[in-house]
C-alpha positions in Angstrom: 25.7 4.1 1.2 27.3 1.0 -0.3 25.7 -2.5 -0.2 27.8 -3.7 2.7 26.7 -0.7 4.8 23.1 -1.3 3.8 23.3 -5.0 4.7 24.8 -4.1 8.1 22.1 -1.6 8.7 19.4 -4.1 7.9 21.0 -6.6 10.3 21.0 -4.0 13.1 17.3 -3.3 12.4 16.5 -7.0 12.7 18.5 -7.3 15.9 16.7 -4.3 17.4 13.3 -5.9 16.7 14.4 -9.2 18.1 15.1 -7.5 21.4 18.9 -7.6 21.2 20.6 -5.9 24.2 24.3 -6.3 23.6 26.7 -5.4 20.8 27.3 -9.1 20.2 23.6 -9.9 19.9 23.2 -7.0 17.4 25.6 -8.7 15.0 24.2 -12.2 15.5 21.4 -12.2 12.9 20.7 -15.9 13.3 20.1 -15.6 17.0 17.9 -12.6 16.5 15.8 -14.6 14.0 15.5 -17.5 16.4 14.3 -15.2 19.2 11.6 -13.8 16.9 10.5 -17.3 15.8 10.2 -18.3 19.4 8.2 -15.2 20.2 5.9 -16.0 17.2 5.3 -19.6 18.4 4.4 -18.3 21.9 2.1 -15.7 20.5 0.3 -18.3 18.3 -0.7 -20.1 21.5 -2.1 -17.1 23.3 -3.2 -15.0 20.3 -4.7 -17.1 17.5 -3.7 -16.1 13.9 -6.0 -13.8 12.0 -6.0 -13.1 8.3 -4.3 -9.8 7.4 -4.3 -8.1 4.0 -1.4 -5.9 3.1 -1.3 -3.7 0.0 2.2 -2.6 -1.0 2.6 -0.1 -3.7 5.9 -1.0 -5.3 7.5 -4.2 -6.3 10.6 -4.1 -4.2 8.6 -3.2 -1.0 6.4 -6.2 -1.8 9.4 -8.5 -2.3 10.9 -7.3 1.0 7.6 -8.0 2.9 7.3 -11.4 1.3 10.9 -12.3 2.2 10.4 -11.1 5.8 7.1 -13.0 6.2 8.7 -16.2 4.8 11.8 -15.7 7.0 9.5 -16.0 10.0 7.8 -19.1 8.7 4.6 -17.3 7.5 2.9 -18.3 4.3 1.9 -15.3 2.2 -0.8 -15.9 -0.3 -3.3 -14.1 -2.6 -6.8 -15.1 -3.6 -7.8 -15.3 -7.2 -8.4 -11.9 -8.8 -6.6 -10.0 -6.1 -4.1 -7.5 -7.4 -0.4 -8.5 -7.4 0.3 -5.8 -4.8 -2.0 -7.6 -2.3 -0.5 -10.0 0.2 -2.5 -12.1 2.6 -1.0 -13.6 5.8 -2.5 -15.5 8.7 -0.6 -14.3 11.8 -1.3 -13.3 15.4 -2.3 -9.7 15.7 0.3 -9.2 18.5 3.1 -10.4 16.2 2.1 -8.0 13.5 1.8 -5.0 15.9 5.0 -5.7 17.8 7.3 -7.2 15.3 6.4 -7.9 11.7 5.0 -4.5 10.7 7.4 -2.3 12.7 10.4 -4.3 11.4 9.1 -4.2 7.8 8.7 -0.4 8.1 12.2 0.1 9.4 13.7 -2.2 6.8 11.7 -0.6 4.0 12.8 2.8 5.1 16.5 1.8 5.0 16.0 0.1 1.6 14.1 3.1 0.2 16.8 5.5 1.3 19.5 3.4 -0.3 17.5 3.0 -3.6 16.8 6.7 -3.7 20.5 7.5 -3.3 21.4 5.1 -6.1 18.7 6.4 -8.4 19.8 10.0 -7.7 23.4 9.2 -8.6 22.5 7.2 -11.7 20.1 9.8 -13.1 22.5 12.7 -12.4 25.4 10.8 -14.1 23.5 9.4 -17.1 20.7 11.9 -17.8 21.3 15.4 -16.3 23.0 16.7 -13.2 20.0 18.8 -12.2 17.6 16.4 -10.5 15.8 19.0 -8.4 12.1 19.1 -8.1 9.9 21.0 -10.6 9.6 24.7 -10.1 6.3 25.9 -8.6 4.7 28.9 -10.5 1.6 30.9 -9.8 -0.9 31.6 -12.5 -0.2 31.1 -16.2 3.1 31.4 -17.9 3.5 34.6 -19.9 3.7 34.2 -23.7 7.2 33.8 -25.0 8.5 32.5 -21.7 11.4 30.0 -21.7 9.0 27.3 -20.5 7.0 27.0 -23.8 
């Protein structure tokens, strides 16, 4: 998957989470974002924001979540002495459940798939063609085996 394909896939994911129903809407990322912002404003009135703590294991997943939160006008923060992988956000529960977290998971999955493909190609080309998983063996290796 090249970068243009990835970007288009990410736009389609955003349109899906914004409730897009036509092909034209799926390609209109700005309109999708506006619909989500409108929904968030409505949810803030009926569902007061609560503090959420998200812990994201790797740097690029964290950066993706931060960008997505900021895109929707949320202000991610961290308290002193919290780990760098911790992100705090005050947001309505309904927005997290229906939009923010499902969209993040879909975007993160697409991004992870792309990064895995790129890493696989680079490792195979630069280091060794065999990038398969380690062999599973039972018991101990016999003395003089090729694995010593």
